[in-house]
N, C-alpha and C positions, 0 to 999 in steps of 0.2 A: 743381842737382838734375838727375839723369839720369832722365827719365820712363820710359826703357826698363827700369829696374830696379824700377819700381813694378808691382804686380800689378793685374789687372783684377778688379773686384768685380761680383757678380751684383746685380740689382735685382729688384723685384717683377714686372717684365715680363721674360719670358724673352728677348725680342728686343732688350733694351738692356743694355749693359755700361758701367761707368764706372770711371775710374782717378782716385783722389783725389790732387790735387797739393798741397792745403793745407786744413787744418781750421782754422776761425776760432774764437775764444773764445766767441762767442755761438751756436755750433752750425752756423753757415754753412759753406760749403765752396766751394773752387775745384776744378774737375775737368775731365777730358777725358771725352767720352762717345762711344759708338759704337752706332748703331741699325742692327740687322741688316736685310737685305733682307726685304721682304714684311711689314713692321710696320704694323699698323693698330689704332688705338683706336676703339672703337665709339661712345663718348660723349665729351663734353668733360670737362675736369678743373678742379677748383678747388683751388689751393694757398694755404697761409697764409704764403707767403714770396714775395719778389721774385726773379725769375730773369732773368739776362742771358745771352745765348748768342751765340757767333760761330761760323758754320759754315765748316769747313775743306774739306769735300768732300761730294759727293752732294746729295740734295735731299729735302724733305719737304713734302707738301701739308698746310698748317696751316689747316684750314677752307678758305676761298676764297683764301688767300695761299700762294704758292709760296716756300718758304724754301730757298735754294740757296747754293752756294759763295760766300764773301765777304759773305754777308748777316749782319746783326746783328739780334737780336730782343730785346725786353724784354717780360716778362710780369709785370704788377703783381700784388701779393698780392690775394687774394679776387676775382680776375677769372676769368671762364670762359675757359679755354684751349680752343680748338676741337679737334675730332677731328684726330688725326695719321694720315697715310697716306704710306708710301713703298714703292716697288717695289725700288729699287736700294740703299736704305740711305743713311745720312749720318752724319757725325761732326764734332765740334768741341769748343770750350771752353765751359764754363758757370760762372757765379758765382751762388751762392744765398746770400741774406743772413741766413737763419735755418735752424733745424733742418729738414732736408728730409723728415723722417719725418712731418711734420704735414700730410698730404694731407687736405683736408676732404671732397672727393668725387672718386672716380676710377672710371672704367669697369672697370679691372682688379681693383679691390677690392670694388666695389659695397657699400660701407659708409660711414657717416658717422663722423667722428672729432671729438670735442669736446675 
C-alpha cells in the first residue's frame, strides 16, 4: 500500500491530522498522525482503548515525560493521559485496539461519554 495515495483526515483537534492505514474488525485502527506546531491540551484525557505509538520525528511533552523521535509509548485504557504540549510538532505511527471515538473525558470536548 502506498500511503502517499491515502488522504489525511481531520480530528476533533484542529492541530492533529491522521491518515488511516488499516481499519480493524473491532473498530480499532492503525494510522499515521501528524501533530502541528504549537499544539497544547489544557487537561489530561481518558480513553476507553489501548494506544501504542512510535514517534518518527519531532517531540511532545507528555506530562513530565519527553516523547521524541524513536520513542515508543503505550497508553493503557482508562488511564489518565497527561497534558500534551509541543512547540515544533511531531508525527508517527499509532495502533488503537478499539473504536477511537469512545473518549471518556477530553479537554477539547469537555464532556463525558458513556
